N, C-alpha and C positions, 0 to 999 in steps of 0.2 A: 504494500500500500504506500504510494508516493505522496508525501505531504508537500503542499505548495512551497513551503519555506525551506525544504531540504534539497540539497544538491544530490545526495545519495542516501538511501535507506538500507541499513544492514540489519540482519537478524540479531547479530551479537558482535559487539566490539570489545576488544581487550585494549585498554588505554595505556600507552607508554609515552605519551607526550609530556613535555615539561615546559616551564616558562622561562628558564634561564638563558638558553641559547640553543642553536641548532648545529653547534660546532661538533667536530669529531669527538672531543672529550665527552661532551654531554650526550651525544648520540650513542656512544659505546658504553661509557662507564655509568650511565644512569639508566639507559634503556635495556642493556643486556642483562643486568641482574633481575630486572622486572620480567623480562622474557623467560629467564631461567626459572623464576619462581613459578610460573604457570605453564612451563613447557609440556608437561604431561597432559594438562587440560587442553592446551592448544592442539596437541597431536590427536587427542581423543575426539574433540569436537571440530570437525572440518568446517562447519559453518561460522566459526569464530574468526573474525578478521582483527588484525592488529592496527590500531590507529596510532600513527607516529608523526612527528614533525621534523625530525632530522633526517636528511637524505642518507646518512650513514647506516641507519637502522635497516634499510633494505638489504644491505650486505650481511648484517647479522641474521636476518630472516633467511637469507639464502644458505648461510652456514648451518643453520639449525634445521634445514630441510623444510622450511615454511615459505618457500618461494611462491609468490602470487597471492599470499595471504595478507599483505600489507595494504593499508589505506593511508596515503600521504595527506596530512592535514594541510589545507590551503586557507589562506586568510579570507578569501572571498567566497568560500564554499562551506556549506554546512552539512556535515555527515550526521545522520540521525540513526539511532539504533533502538530496537525494541528491548534489548538487554545489554547491560554494560558490566564489565569486570574491571576493577581498578586494583592492581597489585599494590602491596606496601611500598613505601619509598625505599630507594636503594641504600639509604643510610642504615637500614635495619638488617642488612645482610653482611656477613663477614666476607671481606674482599677475597682472600686467598682461596677459600673453598668455591666461591662463585666463579672466579676466574678459571679455576681448575675444571669445574663443570662445563663452562662455556667452551673451553679448549677441547675437552673430551667429547662434547656433543658435536663439535665441528670436525672431530677426527684428527685433531692436532695434539700430539704429545700424550702424556699419561696423566692420570689423576694425581694431584698433589696431595700428600698426606702430611700429618704432623711428624712422621718419621723420616721425611725426605731430608 
């Protein structure tokens, strides 16, 4: 069902946007942990799309085998959704384990443990 004010309507959006910047740093180190938090859910529910605002997030989606599941947020367009999932902020995640999971999910390197 298309609303007149919506540019696009989605069944389910997973939000990884942020207001700080669309730089590489914010795109990777803020969005990637949020994606890792919900990775199992994203893989289980194919109708879930990822709403992002940094162009670097598309690369992370490709690495996580979620190609084509992203929706780039545009300033003059309004994406609407019937359902929304907002993961916790990345400051709540321990950095080393999240980086390890991201690299492992991308098939790069091995998992980093406390015994490394």
